[in-house]
N, CA and C atoms as a LAMMPS dump frame, in Angstrom:
ITEM: TIMESTEP
0
ITEM: NUMBER OF ATOMS
654
ITEM: BOX BOUNDS ff ff ff
-5.0000000000000000e+02 5.0000000000000000e+02
-5.0000000000000000e+02 5.0000000000000000e+02
-5.0000000000000000e+02 5.0000000000000000e+02
ITEM: ATOMS id mol type element x y z
1 1 1 N -174.293 310.953 203.332
2 1 2 C -175.357 310.797 202.328
3 1 3 C -176.575 310.154 202.985
4 2 1 N -177.72 310.738 202.83
5 2 2 C -178.937 310.233 203.453
6 2 3 C -179.826 309.536 202.425
7 3 1 N -180.792 308.786 202.914
8 3 2 C -181.775 308.152 202.045
9 3 3 C -182.934 309.123 201.865
10 4 1 N -183.169 309.538 200.615
11 4 2 C -184.264 310.463 200.302
12 4 3 C -185.31 309.702 199.499
13 5 1 N -186.218 309.041 200.197
14 5 2 C -187.187 308.211 199.486
15 5 3 C -186.472 307.077 198.779
16 6 1 N -186.691 306.906 197.468
17 6 2 C -186.054 305.811 196.733
18 6 3 C -184.615 306.101 196.322
19 7 1 N -184.102 307.286 196.632
20 7 2 C -182.762 307.684 196.202
21 7 3 C -181.889 308.08 197.392
22 8 1 N -180.59 307.864 197.251
23 8 2 C -179.635 308.42 198.196
24 8 3 C -179.276 309.827 197.74
25 9 1 N -178.914 310.682 198.678
26 9 2 C -178.643 312.075 198.309
27 9 3 C -177.732 312.732 199.329
28 10 1 N -176.953 313.688 198.847
29 10 2 C -176.192 314.571 199.727
30 10 3 C -177.091 315.747 200.085
31 11 1 N -177.286 315.961 201.365
32 11 2 C -178.161 317.042 201.828
33 11 3 C -177.342 318.06 202.616
34 12 1 N -177.515 319.319 202.292
35 12 2 C -176.896 320.407 203.047
36 12 3 C -178.044 321.253 203.582
37 13 1 N -178.366 321.011 204.863
38 13 2 C -179.564 321.568 205.48
39 13 3 C -179.176 322.728 206.391
40 14 1 N -179.825 323.872 206.194
41 14 2 C -179.443 325.063 206.94
42 14 3 C -180.582 325.704 207.724
43 15 1 N -181.796 325.642 207.197
44 15 2 C -182.882 326.388 207.816
45 15 3 C -184.214 325.722 207.462
46 16 1 N -185.019 325.339 208.455
47 16 2 C -186.301 324.694 208.155
48 16 3 C -187.26 325.579 207.373
49 17 1 N -187.039 326.891 207.403
50 17 2 C -187.92 327.81 206.684
51 17 3 C -187.372 328.174 205.299
52 18 1 N -186.163 327.735 204.994
53 18 2 C -185.53 328.131 203.734
54 18 3 C -186.04 327.305 202.559
55 19 1 N -185.903 327.875 201.384
56 19 2 C -186.253 327.149 200.169
57 19 3 C -185.136 326.174 199.807
58 20 1 N -185.419 325.316 198.855
59 20 2 C -184.499 324.249 198.482
60 20 3 C -184.007 324.423 197.055
61 21 1 N -182.742 324.06 196.837
62 21 2 C -182.198 323.904 195.488
63 21 3 C -181.823 322.433 195.347
64 22 1 N -182.391 321.776 194.351
65 22 2 C -182.147 320.356 194.105
66 22 3 C -181.504 320.23 192.729
67 23 1 N -180.286 319.69 192.676
68 23 2 C -179.55 319.595 191.418
69 23 3 C -179.237 318.142 191.092
70 24 1 N -179.536 317.737 189.851
71 24 2 C -179.368 316.366 189.373
72 24 3 C -178.13 316.285 188.486
73 25 1 N -177.231 315.391 188.824
74 25 2 C -175.966 315.282 188.098
75 25 3 C -176.151 314.629 186.715
76 26 1 N -175.106 314.704 185.919
77 26 2 C -175.135 314.15 184.577
78 26 3 C -174.702 312.697 184.532
79 27 1 N -174.764 312.132 183.329
80 27 2 C -174.406 310.728 183.101
81 27 3 C -172.947 310.472 183.467
82 28 1 N -172.717 309.402 184.255
83 28 2 C -171.365 309.011 184.615
84 28 3 C -170.794 309.722 185.829
85 29 1 N -171.493 310.722 186.338
86 29 2 C -171.047 311.432 187.547
87 29 3 C -171.77 310.822 188.755
88 30 1 N -171.824 311.547 189.84
89 30 2 C -172.6 311.121 191.002
90 30 3 C -173.005 312.367 191.787
91 31 1 N -173.63 312.139 192.931
92 31 2 C -174.177 313.268 193.697
93 31 3 C -173.118 314.286 194.077
94 32 1 N -171.883 313.824 194.33
95 32 2 C -170.833 314.743 194.757
96 32 3 C -170.372 315.683 193.65
97 33 1 N -170.68 315.346 192.394
98 33 2 C -170.185 316.124 191.26
99 33 3 C -170.675 317.566 191.288
100 34 1 N -171.926 317.77 191.658
101 34 2 C -172.488 319.122 191.694
102 34 3 C -172.529 319.714 193.101
103 35 1 N -172.235 318.888 194.123
104 35 2 C -172.341 319.372 195.501
105 35 3 C -171.395 320.536 195.787
106 36 1 N -170.276 320.581 195.063
107 36 2 C -169.325 321.675 195.286
108 36 3 C -169.899 323.036 194.89
109 37 1 N -170.964 323.038 194.09
110 37 2 C -171.575 324.309 193.692
111 37 3 C -172.13 325.058 194.901
112 38 1 N -172.516 324.322 195.938
113 38 2 C -173.1 324.973 197.106
114 38 3 C -172.122 325.976 197.717
115 39 1 N -170.859 325.581 197.85
116 39 2 C -169.869 326.491 198.441
117 39 3 C -169.409 327.552 197.444
118 40 1 N -169.615 327.295 196.148
119 40 2 C -169.205 328.254 195.119
120 40 3 C -170.255 329.331 194.882
121 41 1 N -171.441 329.163 195.479
122 41 2 C -172.534 330.109 195.266
123 41 3 C -172.964 330.681 196.619
124 42 1 N -172.207 331.636 197.168
125 42 2 C -172.603 332.246 198.443
126 42 3 C -173.858 333.101 198.259
127 43 1 N -174.82 332.88 199.137
128 43 2 C -176.092 333.589 199.034
129 43 3 C -176.296 334.482 200.25
130 44 1 N -177.112 335.506 200.07
131 44 2 C -177.407 336.415 201.178
132 44 3 C -178.413 335.82 202.151
133 45 1 N -179.19 334.83 201.676
134 45 2 C -180.17 334.17 202.53
135 45 3 C -179.832 332.689 202.608
136 46 1 N -180.25 332.047 203.717
137 46 2 C -180.038 330.613 203.847
138 46 3 C -180.818 329.861 202.779
139 47 1 N -180.239 328.767 202.354
140 47 2 C -180.853 327.941 201.328
141 47 3 C -180.459 326.495 201.618
142 48 1 N -181.399 325.574 201.531
143 48 2 C -181.114 324.158 201.699
144 48 3 C -180.818 323.534 200.334
145 49 1 N -179.89 322.589 200.305
146 49 2 C -179.461 321.974 199.054
147 49 3 C -179.633 320.468 199.121
148 50 1 N -179.976 319.872 197.978
149 50 2 C -180.073 318.421 197.882
150 50 3 C -179.48 317.986 196.544
151 51 1 N -178.592 316.994 196.615
152 51 2 C -177.923 316.474 195.421
153 51 3 C -178.163 314.97 195.356
154 52 1 N -179.2 314.532 194.663
155 52 2 C -179.524 313.106 194.613
156 52 3 C -178.518 312.312 193.782
157 53 1 N -178.361 311.037 194.161
158 53 2 C -177.523 310.101 193.442
159 53 3 C -178.41 309.307 192.488
160 54 1 N -178.063 309.249 191.218
161 54 2 C -178.846 308.484 190.251
162 54 3 C -178.841 307.004 190.623
163 55 1 N -179.873 306.261 190.252
164 55 2 C -180.019 304.882 190.733
165 55 3 C -179.162 303.843 190.018
166 56 1 N -178.681 304.137 188.813
167 56 2 C -177.974 303.132 188.025
168 56 3 C -176.463 303.3 188.117
169 57 1 N -175.744 302.188 188.179
170 57 2 C -174.289 302.188 188.123
171 57 3 C -173.858 301.888 186.692
172 58 1 N -172.969 302.733 186.143
173 58 2 C -172.537 302.552 184.754
174 58 3 C -171.011 302.623 184.675
175 59 1 N -170.4 301.831 183.784
176 59 2 C -168.945 301.888 183.626
177 59 3 C -168.541 303.157 182.887
178 60 1 N -167.483 303.815 183.373
179 60 2 C -167.001 305.026 182.697
180 60 3 C -165.526 304.914 182.327
181 61 1 N -164.926 303.772 182.61
182 61 2 C -163.524 303.551 182.272
183 61 3 C -163.041 302.298 182.97
184 62 1 N -161.848 301.837 182.653
185 62 2 C -161.306 300.637 183.289
186 62 3 C -161.261 300.757 184.813
187 63 1 N -162.072 299.94 185.492
188 63 2 C -162.096 299.957 186.942
189 63 3 C -162.869 301.097 187.565
190 64 1 N -163.549 301.894 186.727
191 64 2 C -164.274 303.063 187.234
192 64 3 C -165.756 302.965 186.88
193 65 1 N -166.592 303.335 187.821
194 65 2 C -168.026 303.389 187.556
195 65 3 C -168.576 304.735 187.995
196 66 1 N -169.667 305.121 187.381
197 66 2 C -170.374 306.328 187.754
198 66 3 C -171.848 306.012 187.9
199 67 1 N -172.655 307.043 188.006
200 67 2 C -174.102 306.854 188.157
201 67 3 C -174.825 307.438 186.954
202 68 1 N -176 306.928 186.696
203 68 2 C -176.802 307.422 185.563
204 68 3 C -178.282 307.312 185.901
205 69 1 N -179.044 308.231 185.323
206 69 2 C -180.502 308.209 185.497
207 69 3 C -181.138 307.208 184.554
208 70 1 N -180.55 307.061 183.373
209 70 2 C -180.92 305.979 182.449
210 70 3 C -179.711 305.686 181.582
211 71 1 N -179.685 304.494 181.011
212 71 2 C -178.537 304.076 180.211
213 71 3 C -178.533 304.739 178.841
214 72 1 N -177.367 305.14 178.391
215 72 2 C -177.189 305.671 177.044
216 72 3 C -175.887 305.116 176.48
217 73 1 N -175.747 305.18 175.182
218 73 2 C -174.491 304.82 174.525
219 73 3 C -173.805 306.114 174.116
220 74 1 N -172.716 306.434 174.797
221 74 2 C -172.032 307.697 174.54
222 74 3 C -171.521 307.801 173.107
223 75 1 N -171.287 306.653 172.457
224 75 2 C -170.795 306.663 171.072
225 75 3 C -171.92 306.772 170.057
226 76 1 N -173.168 306.766 170.528
227 76 2 C -174.306 306.794 169.605
228 76 3 C -175.298 307.897 169.974
229 77 1 N -174.806 309.004 170.483
230 77 2 C -175.704 310.092 170.854
231 77 3 C -176.271 310.763 169.617
232 78 1 N -177.569 311.038 169.59
233 78 2 C -178.18 311.677 168.42
234 78 3 C -177.85 313.158 168.338
235 79 1 N -177.96 313.715 167.161
236 79 2 C -177.796 315.152 166.999
237 79 3 C -179.075 315.902 167.302
238 80 1 N -180.212 315.241 167.125
239 80 2 C -181.526 315.85 167.353
240 80 3 C -182.31 314.946 168.305
241 81 1 N -182.625 315.487 169.471
242 81 2 C -183.327 314.704 170.495
243 81 3 C -184.827 314.994 170.53
244 82 1 N -185.309 315.915 169.75
245 82 2 C -186.636 316.485 169.981
246 82 3 C -187.761 315.449 170.033
247 83 1 N -187.677 314.407 169.192
248 83 2 C -188.75 313.413 169.145
249 83 3 C -188.397 312.142 169.92
250 84 1 N -187.235 312.129 170.569
251 84 2 C -186.779 310.926 171.256
252 84 3 C -187.215 310.929 172.717
253 85 1 N -187.5 309.736 173.213
254 85 2 C -187.753 309.551 174.648
255 85 3 C -186.997 308.304 175.086
256 86 1 N -185.954 308.462 175.891
257 86 2 C -185.192 307.302 176.343
258 86 3 C -186.1 306.27 177.006
259 87 1 N -185.922 304.978 176.713
260 87 2 C -186.805 303.938 177.258
261 87 3 C -186.877 303.928 178.784
262 88 1 N -185.768 304.283 179.456
263 88 2 C -185.742 304.224 180.918
264 88 3 C -185.965 305.58 181.576
265 89 1 N -186.468 306.552 180.817
266 89 2 C -186.667 307.87 181.402
267 89 3 C -187.839 307.884 182.391
268 90 1 N -188.898 307.163 182.073
269 90 2 C -190.076 307.166 182.946
270 90 3 C -189.76 306.705 184.369
271 91 1 N -189.015 305.581 184.564
272 91 2 C -188.671 305.193 185.931
273 91 3 C -187.838 306.248 186.664
274 92 1 N -186.955 306.945 185.93
275 92 2 C -186.132 307.991 186.552
276 92 3 C -187.003 309.14 187.035
277 93 1 N -187.937 309.578 186.199
278 93 2 C -188.859 310.647 186.591
279 93 3 C -189.657 310.214 187.82
280 94 1 N -190.128 308.968 187.792
281 94 2 C -190.931 308.451 188.902
282 94 3 C -190.137 308.457 190.21
283 95 1 N -188.868 308.08 190.16
284 95 2 C -188.051 308.042 191.371
285 95 3 C -187.852 309.444 191.955
286 96 1 N -187.624 310.429 191.091
287 96 2 C -187.437 311.796 191.596
288 96 3 C -188.749 312.336 192.171
289 97 1 N -189.865 312.045 191.509
290 97 2 C -191.157 312.501 192.028
291 97 3 C -191.458 311.847 193.38
292 98 1 N -191.116 310.565 193.528
293 98 2 C -191.329 309.885 194.81
294 98 3 C -190.405 310.448 195.885
295 99 1 N -189.185 310.812 195.495
296 99 2 C -188.271 311.446 196.44
297 99 3 C -188.873 312.753 196.952
298 100 1 N -189.408 313.556 196.03
299 100 2 C -190.02 314.828 196.41
300 100 3 C -191.167 314.593 197.393
301 101 1 N -191.986 313.583 197.098
302 101 2 C -193.133 313.298 197.968
303 101 3 C -192.671 312.824 199.344
304 102 1 N -191.632 311.999 199.385
305 102 2 C -191.165 311.446 200.66
306 102 3 C -190.597 312.528 201.574
307 103 1 N -189.997 313.552 200.989
308 103 2 C -189.395 314.619 201.788
309 103 3 C -190.364 315.765 202.062
310 104 1 N -191.581 315.605 201.544
311 104 2 C -192.657 316.57 201.817
312 104 3 C -192.268 318 201.451
313 105 1 N -191.605 318.132 200.299
314 105 2 C -191.269 319.461 199.799
315 105 3 C -192.525 320.211 199.382
316 106 1 N -192.524 321.506 199.597
317 106 2 C -193.543 322.369 199.011
318 106 3 C -192.98 322.81 197.665
319 107 1 N -193.588 322.368 196.582
320 107 2 C -193.023 322.607 195.25
321 107 3 C -192.727 324.068 194.986
322 108 1 N -193.542 324.963 195.502
323 108 2 C -193.331 326.386 195.231
324 108 3 C -192.073 326.918 195.914
325 109 1 N -191.493 326.116 196.818
326 109 2 C -190.269 326.509 197.51
327 109 3 C -189.047 325.753 197.004
328 110 1 N -189.157 325.146 195.826
329 110 2 C -188.076 324.319 195.287
330 110 3 C -187.601 324.86 193.937
331 111 1 N -186.295 325.076 193.834
332 111 2 C -185.663 325.3 192.536
333 111 3 C -185.023 323.97 192.151
334 112 1 N -185.456 323.388 191.048
335 112 2 C -184.885 322.129 190.602
336 112 3 C -184.025 322.379 189.372
337 113 1 N -182.97 321.618 189.229
338 113 2 C -182.099 321.818 188.075
339 113 3 C -181.192 320.629 187.876
340 114 1 N -180.337 320.745 186.886
341 114 2 C -179.411 319.656 186.624
342 114 3 C -178.481 319.987 185.487
343 115 1 N -177.558 319.068 185.279
344 115 2 C -176.56 319.202 184.217
345 115 3 C -176.681 318.028 183.26
346 116 1 N -176.73 318.313 181.944
347 116 2 C -176.733 317.289 180.898
348 116 3 C -177.928 316.347 181.074
349 117 1 N -177.68 315.054 181.29
350 117 2 C -178.792 314.129 181.496
351 117 3 C -179.652 314.563 182.674
352 118 1 N -179.011 315.095 183.716
353 118 2 C -179.765 315.598 184.856
354 118 3 C -180.632 316.791 184.51
355 119 1 N -180.19 317.614 183.543
356 119 2 C -180.996 318.753 183.095
357 119 3 C -182.248 318.275 182.355
358 120 1 N -182.101 317.223 181.546
359 120 2 C -183.263 316.658 180.849
360 120 3 C -184.291 316.17 181.859
361 121 1 N -183.81 315.428 182.857
362 121 2 C -184.699 314.89 183.884
363 121 3 C -185.34 316.012 184.692
364 122 1 N -184.539 317.008 185.093
365 122 2 C -185.068 318.124 185.879
366 122 3 C -186.147 318.889 185.108
367 123 1 N -185.96 319.019 183.793
368 123 2 C -186.949 319.737 182.985
369 123 3 C -188.289 319.028 183.023
370 124 1 N -188.272 317.707 182.879
371 124 2 C -189.564 316.996 182.914
372 124 3 C -190.181 317.035 184.306
373 125 1 N -189.384 316.912 185.346
374 125 2 C -189.923 317.003 186.704
375 125 3 C -190.541 318.384 186.931
376 126 1 N -189.868 319.417 186.462
377 126 2 C -190.385 320.785 186.542
378 126 3 C -191.744 320.89 185.84
379 127 1 N -191.845 320.28 184.667
380 127 2 C -193.09 320.359 183.901
381 127 3 C -194.204 319.527 184.521
382 128 1 N -193.849 318.421 185.19
383 128 2 C -194.845 317.508 185.747
384 128 3 C -195.273 317.867 187.166
385 129 1 N -194.569 318.756 187.809
386 129 2 C -194.873 319.087 189.204
387 129 3 C -196.331 319.527 189.356
388 130 1 N -196.981 319.15 190.459
389 130 2 C -198.383 319.528 190.656
390 130 3 C -198.584 321.021 190.857
391 131 1 N -197.526 321.704 191.309
392 131 2 C -197.525 323.16 191.492
393 131 3 C -196.245 323.689 190.864
394 132 1 N -196.295 324.863 190.257
395 132 2 C -195.112 325.42 189.605
396 132 3 C -193.983 325.614 190.612
397 133 1 N -192.825 324.962 190.4
398 133 2 C -191.69 325.158 191.303
399 133 3 C -191.17 326.59 191.25
400 134 1 N -190.328 326.93 192.22
401 134 2 C -189.76 328.281 192.276
402 134 3 C -188.873 328.575 191.074
403 135 1 N -188.298 327.542 190.469
404 135 2 C -187.45 327.773 189.309
405 135 3 C -186.91 326.481 188.728
406 136 1 N -186.265 326.631 187.568
407 136 2 C -185.597 325.526 186.883
408 136 3 C -184.245 326.021 186.388
409 137 1 N -183.191 325.255 186.688
410 137 2 C -181.848 325.547 186.182
411 137 3 C -181.458 324.419 185.244
412 138 1 N -181.331 324.743 183.973
413 138 2 C -181.114 323.731 182.939
414 138 3 C -179.74 323.968 182.305
415 139 1 N -178.725 323.215 182.78
416 139 2 C -177.353 323.396 182.303
417 139 3 C -176.993 322.311 181.292
418 140 1 N -176.658 322.739 180.076
419 140 2 C -176.293 321.81 178.997
420 140 3 C -177.365 320.761 178.786
421 141 1 N -178.613 321.21 178.738
422 141 2 C -179.731 320.321 178.473
423 141 3 C -180.083 320.297 177.004
424 142 1 N -181.301 319.868 176.703
425 142 2 C -181.747 319.828 175.313
426 142 3 C -183.256 319.661 175.293
427 143 1 N -183.856 319.939 174.161
428 143 2 C -185.282 319.667 173.966
429 143 3 C -185.412 318.218 173.525
430 144 1 N -186.094 317.408 174.317
431 144 2 C -186.368 316.037 173.93
432 144 3 C -187.799 315.695 174.3
433 145 1 N -188.276 314.569 173.794
434 145 2 C -189.623 314.109 174.113
435 145 3 C -190.657 315.223 173.927
436 146 1 N -190.539 315.957 172.828
437 146 2 C -191.372 317.144 172.625
438 146 3 C -192.87 316.852 172.683
439 147 1 N -193.364 315.72 172.124
440 147 2 C -194.807 315.477 172.234
441 147 3 C -195.295 315.404 173.684
442 148 1 N -194.501 314.796 174.567
443 148 2 C -194.882 314.705 175.979
444 148 3 C -194.785 316.07 176.64
445 149 1 N -193.691 316.78 176.399
446 149 2 C -193.504 318.075 177.043
447 149 3 C -194.535 319.094 176.564
448 150 1 N -194.975 318.982 175.329
449 150 2 C -195.989 319.904 174.802
450 150 3 C -197.299 319.768 175.564
451 151 1 N -197.618 318.563 176.009
452 151 2 C -198.846 318.345 176.767
453 151 3 C -198.762 318.909 178.189
454 152 1 N -197.556 319.113 178.677
455 152 2 C -197.363 319.537 180.061
456 152 3 C -197.095 321.027 180.229
457 153 1 N -196.546 321.655 179.19
458 153 2 C -195.919 322.96 179.36
459 153 3 C -196.898 324.093 179.67
460 154 1 N -198.162 323.967 179.276
461 154 2 C -199.117 325.056 179.499
462 154 3 C -199.257 325.397 180.978
463 155 1 N -199.076 324.405 181.848
464 155 2 C -199.224 324.623 183.289
465 155 3 C -198.092 325.458 183.874
466 156 1 N -197.021 325.672 183.107
467 156 2 C -195.863 326.417 183.619
468 156 3 C -195.81 327.832 183.053
469 157 1 N -196.849 328.287 182.38
470 157 2 C -196.859 329.631 181.814
471 157 3 C -196.587 330.672 182.897
472 158 1 N -195.656 331.597 182.604
473 158 2 C -195.29 332.639 183.55
474 158 3 C -194.105 332.285 184.429
475 159 1 N -193.627 331.042 184.356
476 159 2 C -192.47 330.618 185.154
477 159 3 C -191.19 331.226 184.588
478 160 1 N -190.112 331.1 185.351
479 160 2 C -188.812 331.628 184.943
480 160 3 C -187.779 330.513 184.971
481 161 1 N -186.974 330.415 183.898
482 161 2 C -185.998 329.338 183.752
483 161 3 C -184.622 329.93 183.453
484 162 1 N -183.591 329.357 184.078
485 162 2 C -182.209 329.7 183.743
486 162 3 C -181.598 328.568 182.934
487 163 1 N -180.989 328.911 181.79
488 163 2 C -180.383 327.922 180.914
489 163 3 C -178.935 328.305 180.638
490 164 1 N -178.107 327.292 180.35
491 164 2 C -176.74 327.553 179.908
492 164 3 C -176.299 326.443 178.972
493 165 1 N -175.369 326.788 178.07
494 165 2 C -174.848 325.77 177.151
495 165 3 C -173.592 326.286 176.47
496 166 1 N -172.618 325.395 176.317
497 166 2 C -171.398 325.727 175.604
498 166 3 C -171.593 325.67 174.101
499 167 1 N -171.098 326.686 173.409
500 167 2 C -171.307 326.768 171.96
501 167 3 C -170.526 325.706 171.189
502 168 1 N -169.511 325.096 171.827
503 168 2 C -168.713 324.061 171.175
504 168 3 C -168.87 322.716 171.878
505 169 1 N -170.022 322.499 172.472
506 169 2 C -170.289 321.264 173.217
507 169 3 C -170.233 320.054 172.281
508 170 1 N -169.306 319.096 172.515
509 170 2 C -169.202 317.927 171.642
510 170 3 C -170.138 316.788 172.047
511 171 1 N -170.812 316.92 173.195
512 171 2 C -171.67 315.845 173.696
513 171 3 C -173.132 316.099 173.349
514 172 1 N -173.632 317.23 173.769
515 172 2 C -175.001 317.646 173.438
516 172 3 C -174.909 318.952 172.651
517 173 1 N -175.347 318.956 171.406
518 173 2 C -175.216 320.163 170.587
519 173 3 C -175.901 321.373 171.206
520 174 1 N -175.25 322.513 171.069
521 174 2 C -175.772 323.789 171.557
522 174 3 C -177.162 324.072 171.008
523 175 1 N -177.416 323.645 169.785
524 175 2 C -178.714 323.937 169.153
525 175 3 C -179.868 323.298 169.917
526 176 1 N -179.592 322.228 170.679
527 176 2 C -180.653 321.604 171.461
528 176 3 C -181.192 322.523 172.53
529 177 1 N -180.309 323.29 173.17
530 177 2 C -180.762 324.26 174.165
531 177 3 C -181.437 325.462 173.511
532 178 1 N -180.979 325.822 172.315
533 178 2 C -181.632 326.907 171.586
534 178 3 C -183.084 326.515 171.261
535 179 1 N -183.277 325.264 170.843
536 179 2 C -184.631 324.776 170.569
537 179 3 C -185.46 324.732 171.845
538 180 1 N -184.837 324.343 172.96
539 180 2 C -185.558 324.3 174.232
540 180 3 C -185.949 325.702 174.679
541 181 1 N -185.055 326.668 174.503
542 181 2 C -185.39 328.044 174.844
543 181 3 C -186.58 328.532 174.01
544 182 1 N -186.55 328.246 172.727
545 182 2 C -187.664 328.643 171.852
546 182 3 C -188.964 327.986 172.308
547 183 1 N -188.883 326.709 172.667
548 183 2 C -190.048 325.974 173.168
549 183 3 C -190.619 326.648 174.416
550 184 1 N -189.749 326.993 175.347
551 184 2 C -190.195 327.663 176.567
552 184 3 C -190.84 329.014 176.251
553 185 1 N -190.144 329.833 175.475
554 185 2 C -190.626 331.188 175.2
555 185 3 C -191.958 331.169 174.449
556 186 1 N -192.108 330.245 173.506
557 186 2 C -193.364 330.154 172.757
558 186 3 C -194.528 329.718 173.634
559 187 1 N -194.222 329.146 174.781
560 187 2 C -195.27 328.681 175.681
561 187 3 C -195.351 329.52 176.961
562 188 1 N -194.84 330.75 176.893
563 188 2 C -195.037 331.702 177.973
564 188 3 C -194.125 331.539 179.167
565 189 1 N -193 330.839 178.996
566 189 2 C -192.022 330.686 180.067
567 189 3 C -190.848 331.619 179.797
568 190 1 N -190.504 332.445 180.759
569 190 2 C -189.405 333.392 180.599
570 190 3 C -188.072 332.663 180.754
571 191 1 N -187.117 333.003 179.917
572 191 2 C -185.818 332.336 179.991
573 191 3 C -184.673 333.337 180.102
574 192 1 N -183.64 332.915 180.824
575 192 2 C -182.346 333.587 180.817
576 192 3 C -181.36 332.55 180.29
577 193 1 N -180.678 332.861 179.206
578 193 2 C -179.828 331.879 178.539
579 193 3 C -178.38 332.357 178.532
580 194 1 N -177.51 331.613 179.22
581 194 2 C -176.081 331.907 179.219
582 194 3 C -175.428 331.014 178.168
583 195 1 N -175.084 331.605 177.03
584 195 2 C -174.386 330.884 175.968
585 195 3 C -172.911 331.273 176.052
586 196 1 N -172.034 330.283 176.163
587 196 2 C -170.63 330.603 176.399
588 196 3 C -169.72 329.862 175.431
589 197 1 N -168.528 330.408 175.245
590 197 2 C -167.52 329.802 174.384
591 197 3 C -166.844 328.666 175.139
592 198 1 N -167.374 327.467 174.983
593 198 2 C -166.834 326.335 175.72
594 198 3 C -167.559 325.069 175.347
595 199 1 N -167.278 323.996 176.086
596 199 2 C -167.832 322.69 175.773
597 199 3 C -168.883 322.24 176.771
598 200 1 N -168.78 320.967 177.181
599 200 2 C -169.759 320.342 178.076
600 200 3 C -169.304 320.589 179.507
601 201 1 N -169.665 321.743 180.052
602 201 2 C -169.075 322.178 181.314
603 201 3 C -169.947 323.233 181.993
604 202 1 N -169.534 323.601 183.212
605 202 2 C -170.21 324.654 183.971
606 202 3 C -169.152 325.696 184.31
607 203 1 N -168.958 326.703 183.475
608 203 2 C -167.91 327.701 183.723
609 203 3 C -168.33 328.737 184.76
610 204 1 N -167.38 329.597 185.085
611 204 2 C -167.592 330.589 186.134
612 204 3 C -168.775 331.501 185.848
613 205 1 N -168.942 331.918 184.575
614 205 2 C -170.034 332.854 184.299
615 205 3 C -171.406 332.223 184.525
616 206 1 N -171.494 330.913 184.37
617 206 2 C -172.755 330.221 184.658
618 206 3 C -172.991 330.176 186.168
619 207 1 N -171.949 329.894 186.931
620 207 2 C -172.069 329.87 188.391
621 207 3 C -172.498 331.238 188.919
622 208 1 N -171.925 332.307 188.366
623 208 2 C -172.308 333.659 188.775
624 208 3 C -173.782 333.927 188.464
625 209 1 N -174.237 333.481 187.303
626 209 2 C -175.634 333.682 186.924
627 209 3 C -176.562 332.851 187.802
628 210 1 N -176.1 331.647 188.177
629 210 2 C -176.888 330.825 189.085
630 210 3 C -177.093 331.533 190.415
631 211 1 N -176.038 332.166 190.926
632 211 2 C -176.15 332.888 192.186
633 211 3 C -177.233 333.955 192.105
634 212 1 N -177.216 334.743 191.029
635 212 2 C -178.22 335.792 190.864
636 212 3 C -179.616 335.209 190.731
637 213 1 N -179.744 334.17 189.918
638 213 2 C -181.05 333.551 189.675
639 213 3 C -181.631 332.967 190.964
640 214 1 N -180.807 332.215 191.713
641 214 2 C -181.297 331.609 192.949
642 214 3 C -181.678 332.69 193.944
643 215 1 N -180.876 333.736 194.06
644 215 2 C -181.198 334.837 194.977
645 215 3 C -182.524 335.48 194.608
646 216 1 N -182.77 335.669 193.317
647 216 2 C -184.019 336.255 192.858
648 216 3 C -185.205 335.354 193.184
649 217 1 N -185.03 334.053 192.998
650 217 2 C -186.125 333.125 193.226
651 217 3 C -186.386 332.891 194.722
652 218 1 N -185.385 333.181 195.555
653 218 2 C -185.579 333.051 197
654 218 3 C -186.425 334.198 197.555
C-alpha cells in the first residue's frame, strides 16, 4: 500500500500511458475490499488501478474495525437522502481531490467509481472535477445533497455513467439510484443502469458490465 497524497492506497500499476480506474470502498470496508475486482475484470488493454483507503477507522463488530469516508449510524439510515449532506462529507471530498492532484492524474484519463458510501463520494468528485473524467461507476449509490449536485451537474453534460443497484437492498433503497439516474438523464448525462434481484452487493452481472464499460471508456 502506497501513500497517495493524504490517503493510503493499493496501486496496481501496469503502463505509464494507460488510463486509470479509481474505486472507493464502502462504509466499514477498506481498500482491499474492491481490489479483487481488478483480477475479476480482464481487459484487452492495460489499465492502472487505484483503491484508496478511507481516512477514518470505525468499529464494525467486537474487536473488528473498518474504514469510512465519514461517520454514519447504520441503525439510523434515512430512506430519502436527496436533501441530506453528511457533516463530514466535505473533508472526504477534499482528501480525494488532493490525492488526485498529488498523483498528477489527467482527469480525462480517469474512470472514478465506488460502492455504497464510496459511490456517493465518487459521484461528487466526478461532478467537481475540473475536466470531465473518462467515466463514473456508481454501485449501490444514491442521490444525495441534491442542491449542491444541481449546481455542478451542468459541466458533465454528455458524459457517460454506469450504475448498479440491488432491488432488495436493505441498506440503501433501490429508489435512491433510480432518482440518481433520473437526475443524470435530465441533465444530459447518459446512463447504463444494471438493476438486479439482490441486496447490497456487487454480483457477477455488474462485474461483467463493468468490464464492458471500462473497455469502452479506454
